[in-house]
C-alpha positions in Angstrom: -10.9 21.7 12.5 -9.9 18.9 10.1 -12.9 17.2 8.6 -10.9 13.9 8.3 -9.2 14.3 11.7 -12.4 14.9 13.8 -14.2 11.7 12.7 -13.8 8.8 15.0 -12.3 5.5 14.0 -14.6 2.5 14.6 -12.8 -0.6 15.9 -14.1 -4.0 14.5 -14.3 -7.0 16.8 -11.0 -8.7 17.4 -8.9 -5.5 17.2 -7.1 -4.3 20.3 -5.5 -0.9 20.6 -2.8 -0.1 23.2 -1.5 3.4 23.9 1.9 3.9 25.6 2.8 7.5 25.5 3.2 8.3 21.8 3.5 4.7 20.7 0.2 3.2 19.3 0.0 -0.6 19.0 -2.9 -2.1 17.0 -3.3 -5.9 17.3 -5.8 -7.8 15.2 -6.4 -11.2 13.7 -4.0 -10.6 10.8 -1.1 -9.2 12.8 0.3 -6.3 14.8 1.4 -2.8 13.8 3.2 -0.1 15.8 3.4 3.7 15.1 4.8 6.7 16.9 2.2 9.4 17.0 3.8 12.9 16.5 4.1 15.3 19.5 1.0 17.5 19.9 -1.5 14.8 18.9 -3.7 13.2 21.6 -5.1 9.7 20.8 -7.7 8.2 23.1 -9.9 5.1 23.1 -13.6 5.7 24.0 -16.2 2.9 24.0 -15.5 1.1 20.7 -13.8 3.9 18.8 -10.5 5.8 18.6 -10.5 9.6 18.8 -7.6 11.7 17.5 -7.3 15.3 18.8 -4.7 18.0 18.4 -3.5 19.9 21.5 -2.9 23.3 19.8 -4.1 25.0 16.6 -0.7 25.6 15.0 -0.2 25.1 11.2 2.0 22.0 11.8 -0.6 20.3 14.0 -3.5 21.1 11.7 -1.6 19.4 8.9 -0.8 16.4 11.0 -4.3 15.9 12.4 -6.0 14.3 9.4 -2.8 12.4 8.5 -2.5 10.9 11.9 -6.1 9.8 11.9 -5.7 8.2 8.4 -2.6 6.3 9.5 -4.3 4.9 12.5 -7.4 4.0 10.5 -5.2 2.2 8.0 -3.6 0.3 10.9 -7.0 -0.8 12.1 -8.2 -1.9 8.7 -4.9 -3.7 7.9 -4.9 -5.7 11.1 -8.5 -6.7 10.7 -8.9 -7.3 6.9 -5.6 -6.6 5.3 -4.7 -4.8 2.1 -4.2 -6.1 -1.5 -2.6 -4.6 -4.6 -3.0 -6.3 -8.0 -0.4 -5.7 -10.8 -0.8 -6.7 -14.5 2.1 -7.7 -16.6 1.6 -6.9 -20.3 3.9 -8.0 -23.1 4.9 -11.0 -25.2 7.0 -13.3 -23.0 6.6 -11.1 -19.9 5.8 -13.1 -16.8 6.4 -13.6 -13.1 6.9 -16.6 -10.9 6.8 -16.7 -7.1 9.3 -18.8 -5.1 8.8 -18.3 -1.4 9.7 -14.6 -0.6 11.2 -14.0 -4.1 9.6 -13.0 -7.3 11.3 -13.9 -10.6 10.4 -11.6 -13.5 11.0 -12.1 -17.2 10.5 -8.6 -18.7 12.2 -8.5 -22.0 15.6 -7.8 -20.7 18.7 -10.0 -21.4 18.5 -11.3 -17.9 15.8 -12.4 -15.5 15.1 -10.0 -12.6 14.8 -11.4 -9.0 12.8 -9.2 -6.6 13.0 -10.0 -2.8 9.8 -9.3 -0.9 10.1 -7.6 2.5 8.8 -9.4 5.6 5.0 -9.0 6.0 4.2 -9.1 2.3 3.0 -12.2 0.4 2.6 -12.6 -3.3 0.8 -14.9 -5.7 0.6 -15.2 -9.5 -2.3 -16.5 -11.6 -2.0 -19.5 -14.0 -1.0 -17.3 -16.9 1.7 -15.7 -14.8 0.6 -12.2 -15.8 -1.4 -11.1 -12.8 0.5 -10.5 -9.6 -1.3 -10.1 -6.3 0.4 -8.6 -3.3 -1.1 -8.9 0.2 -0.1 -7.5 3.6 -1.3 -5.6 6.6 0.7 -2.4 6.2 -0.8 -0.1 3.5 2.3 2.0 3.2 4.5 -1.0 2.6 2.2 -2.6 0.1 2.1 0.7 -1.9 5.9 1.1 -1.8 6.6 -2.6 -2.9 4.1 -2.3 -5.7 5.7 0.9 -6.9 9.1 -0.7 -6.8 7.9 -3.7 -8.8 6.2 -1.4 -11.3 9.4 0.6 -11.8 11.2 -2.6 -13.0 9.4 -2.1 -16.3 7.1 0.9 -16.5 4.4 0.8 -19.1 5.6 1.8 -22.6 3.6 4.8 -23.9 3.7 3.5 -27.5 2.8 -0.2 -27.1 1.6 -0.5 -23.6 4.0 -3.2 -22.6 5.2 -3.3 -19.0 3.9 -3.6 -15.4 0.8 -1.6 -14.5 -1.7 -1.4 -11.7 -5.0 -3.1 -12.3 -7.4 -0.4 -13.6 -4.6 1.9 -14.6 -5.3 3.4 -18.0 -2.3 4.1 -20.3 -3.1 6.6 -23.0 -1.0 5.2 -25.9 0.7 7.7 -28.2 0.7 7.4 -32.0 4.0 6.4 -33.5 5.9 8.1 -36.3 3.7 9.4 -39.1 5.0 8.9 -42.7 5.6 11.8 -45.0 2.6 13.2 -46.8 
C-alpha cells in the first residue's frame, strides 16, 4: 500500500469537491480546477476528507496511487490558498516589468524579451524590478511557467548572472587560472 496514497486529504472550509465518473472538480474561494482521474482509481468523499483507493494491485495502479492523491491534494490547496513561486533576476541591467498578462525582460541580449503569461497566472515585480513573483491555483502550471521563464537566461556558472529560483544555490566555478 502506498504510504502517500492511503492518507486522506482534509478539505478546508469553503472547498467543494464534485465527482462525476472519472472527472474530479474542486471548487474553492480562489477558483475551480478539473482533473480526470486514471482508470482503476476510486475517489470518494467521506465526512470532511477525500479518500483515494486503487481497485487492483497491479504495478501501474500502485505507481498511480500516490500520484493521484498528490494531484488531488494540490488541487484542494490551490483552490483554497493558492501557490506562489518567486524568481530572482541577477545581473547588471537585468530587470523585468509587468504589463497586464505580459512580462518584459531585459536580460543582456540585444533585444528585450516579451513573455506572455497563460490564463490563471498573475505576476508582480518589486520596486527594484529584480524579484518576480508568480501566483496561481494550479501547481503544475506555476512550475512550468517558472521553468520557462528561468530558461530565458539560466544562471551563469562563472558569474551567477541570470534568472534563478529564490533559495536556489549556484555553485560558482573558478575561471581560468594563469600559468605558474
